[in-house]
N, C-alpha and C positions, 0 to 999 in steps of 0.2 A: 503496500500499499505505499503509496503516494503520494505529497502534491504539488504543486505546480514549481515550486518553490524546494522542494528536494527532497529526500526523506522522512517520515514522521523518526523522532527518537525519543517521542516520552509515550508512555502511556500509563492509561487510566481503568482505575473497574468500570463497572458501567453503571451505579452509584456514582460516582464523583465526574462521570461524562453525562447522563444527564443532566444534575444539580448545574455543569458548568452550559448548557445548550442554554435552558430557564432563564439560568443568568444575565445569556449574549440580552433571548429578548425581553427584558425585563428594562434592560441598558435600553433598549431600542425603541420601547413602545412603552411608556409610560400607562397605558390602559390594561398590560397586561400583567395581571394579579395571580396568586398562589394564594386556596385553600382548602384545608382538612383538617382534622384529629390530629394531635402534636402533632403538626406539621415547623410550628416557629420554635417556640423553646429546646423540643428533641430533636427537632431536626428530623424526624420520620421518623417511624418505628424503623423502617429499611433504608434507612439515609438516603430518601430521596426529594431532600430540602439544606442537606446538613450546609450551615456556612450564610444561609440567601439572610436569612432573618436580620443581620451585624449588618450588611450592606443596605438591606430596604427597610427595612424596618416591619411595625406590624401593623400601618395597613394596607401593607401587599402582601404580607407573611401572616395569614390571620388564622389563628386556632377559632376550629366551631365547638361549640356546644355537640354534642353525642345527640342529633336527631341530621340520618342521611337526608329523609324528603327536606328538610328545611333548607341547609343551608348546598344543595344540588341544585332544590328549586330559586334559588339567589343565584347561584351564578348562572342558572338560564335567562331569569332576568336578568343580571348583568350582561350576557350576552348578547340579548338584542337589544340591546339600550348601547351596544357599538363598542362595550369593551374586550377582553381578551382573556376571563378567565381559566383558571389551570385547577381541578379544583380533584382532590385526593381521595377514593376511598380505598378506606384501610387497607382491607377483603375484596376480592372481587367476591366472595362472598356475602358482603351487606347490602349487593343492589334490590336485594330482596320487598327492603323496609324502601327504598325510594323506589321501586319499580313502574311509579306514574310520572316522575319526574324523569325518569330514563326514558320508558321503554313510550309511552302518547306526548312531553313535551319536547322535551331533549331530541329525540332523531324524529318528530312529524313536525313541529310548527313554522319550519320552514313552505314543506307542503302547507299546511292548512292554512298558511295567509296567502298564499300567490305564490309562494316568493320574494312577496313582500321584505320577508324576518327571515336575516340568518343568524344562525348560533356557530359563530366561530368562539367554542368551547372543547376544551381537552380534560376527557374526566379519564385522571391514571388511574392503575388498580392498581395492588401486590396478586399476584395469584399462584395456585402450585403447591405443593406437600413439600415429603423428604425430611420431614424434620419433630413429628410427632405432634400437628397441629390438629386434628383429627376433622371430623364430619364436617366443620364450621366454616374453619379456616385456612383450607390444604382444596377448594377447589378450583380449578382452573377456567372453567363456564366460556370457550372460547365461543361453542358453536351456539351458546347460549344468544350472542350481543351479534353475532356473529351473521342468524338469523332475522334481526328486526331491518327491515328497509327502513335508507337514512342515517344511519352510524357508519362511520370505517373506524377499523379496529386495527391495532397496530397490535405486532409483539418480536420487540428486537430480542436478539438473541446474544450478541456483543457489544462492545462500546461502543466503537465504532458507530457499525447502526441506532446506536442507545441514543447516540445522538445527533445526527443527521436526520432517523425520522422523529427525533423530538423537534427540532428545528421546524423542519416540513406540519408536524401534525401543529403547533404553536399560530403557526402562520396561514394555516388552512380555513378557509370560511364556515366551513359547514365542522358539525358536531365529529370528535375525534375520540375514540376508548383506546388508549392507552395502554397494555395488562404488560406489566415485566414480573417478570418471576424471580421469587425470594434469591433461591439459590446464586441465583446468576449475579446478584449485586456485589457479592466484594464486598462485604460488614465484617465481621469481624465474629460476631456467637455464632455466624452459618457460612462455614469454608465451601467461594466456588468453587466447581472448576476449574480447567490453566486456561478454558478456550476463551470464558470472557473478556478477560481483561487483555486488551488489544492497544495498538498506536492509532491515537486519535490527532489528526490533527487541532492543532490552536484557532485555528480561525474557522470560520461558521461555515455550513455547508449542511444540503438536503440530499434526502434519497428520497425518489417518485414517493411512493405509494402505489400497490400493485407492482412492484419491484420484484417477483426474487432472487435471490442469490445464487449461485451453486460452490459450497461450501468447499467438496471435493470433489472431482471431475473421476469420472470412472466409466468404463464402458460396459459392464455385465449383468451390473443390480439400479434403477434410479432408489435409491429413498429419504421421503418430501415429508420431510418435519418442521417445526417450529420449539421457537424458546429455549427454555433448558436440553430438550432431547435432540438437541442439533450437534451438543455435545457427547451425547449418547451414541448418539448413532455414527457419531466421527469417531467414536473410541470400539465400535463396533470394527466401523472399514477398516480399523491398523489392525483388528487383532484377521477382519476375513484377508487380508494382503497376504498376512504368513502363509496364509493359504493358497495365492493364488486366484481370489475371485474380486475386485475392481470393480468396489461399490461409489456411484457419486452419488452427494449429497448434496439433496436443494434447499433451500430455510428459503420458505416462504415469504419471512419478514412480514405481509400483512398478509389476514386474512378477505378486509375489503376493501378492498378489488384485491381480487385472488386472479394472483397471476400462473395462467393456466397452461400460454402457449410455452413460458421455460420448462414446466413441466413436462407439457406436451414433447418439447425437444428432447429431451432428454430420454421422455419414457420409448421416442423412436428412434435411440439409439442402441438400447439396452433388454426390449420391447419386455423386462420385467420392472412391476415397481412394488414397495412394500414402502405405506404412510403410516407414518408414526405421530400418534399424541396423545397427552396428556390427559387431557378433557375423555366425559367417557363414547365407548365405544359406542351407544346409538346413537342418532339424527344427529352424529357432530361429522367435525371438519375428515378424518379418514373415510368416510362414507361417502362426503360431498367430493371429495379429492378425487375420489376413482371414480366416482359417477361422471364428475366434469371432462376425467381426461376419457370412458367411455364414449360418452354423447359426441365425443369431439372426433372419435378416432379410435373405434371400438378394437380393428383391424394390429395396432401398436401395441397389443395387452397379449402376450404370450402368456401370463401369470402373475396372479395381485395377491398380496396380504395387507392387509391391516393390522396393527399392533394396539390397541388404547387400554383403560381402563374400561375393568368390567363394568357391569351398570350396578353399582353396589356403594355405598356410602366410605366412604376413605376412613379408613381405621385409623386408631388411636394408636396401636402395640405398634411398634417398631418395623417385629416380623410381619405383621399384617399386612402394611401399612406399605412394604418393599416385594411382597407380593403382587400388590394388585397395581403400587405405577412402576411402567417397562425402564426395564435395564439394558446395558449395551445388550447382555448376554442374549435379553426377546428379542431385543433385533436382528442377533446374528443371527439364532435359530429360524427369521421367518424367512431370514435372509435367507438361508438356505433351503431352505421350502419351497420359495419360488425358483429353487435354480435346481432341483431334483424334481418339480413338480412334469417338467416336457415328457 
């Protein structure tokens, strides 16, 4: 990765990359502000706002009461009046108590107003398990949000992507769900895998929505995934390479819009598709990606497998949680399955 001026020689965690992009946008535009639970003095429980209060003060970095319906409603109203709020749901699981504000106001008000009102709001939320927080704090719910027309859905997997996608999200005139995986943030009490910490340019840049990224090129099998499971797929690919299996890993980066063109290009090369997701298997991302590929070019598919969370609440006990959340071994097993399907 390089800038026009030369090679990037600094690395950031995903949380620092997000904060850097938010701070830049706040300096450039006084209408940008951040609100949420524990985002001011605490800096966000996943370091999503660390250091912003010192620079921007309490008028623009706002702690809110524990009433998601109230503060998300306030954020929608502020956006409709020309501001650019970034509102944080501490956990994506909490969307249920503010479902009307997200599903019926945030997602639909532009349409309901005949295009007379924009809602330039970024709704950030922590997603995912792997750390024993049980069924009400460990879901990803990607498919739940992607299912609703009117919401753009962003899921970064690296610091480089997190910064570029956040710049794009704040500048977008439509509502954006920005879902960051807790395990990728690089916080002290929840060690991240090696991959999310990447070189990040100091200058601002954007990554267009609907632009998937091939994180590893390969010729034998296409693995399509997002978030934490990009890194688990890369681990599986490295293990399989020792056995002579060449895996291509495609990081979707955004679900809405969904870049099926990049997925199709890969599948037409390999003929074999494995879709991996930390959301529930039924009515989710894995099924949508497979169906979208089949709709466009069924003949390109020689074999297909899906790897996802079974349709059960996420367990609290670590061995049970490990059983339901796919790991690199599960991905490797499904890759071997598509190779033997012929």
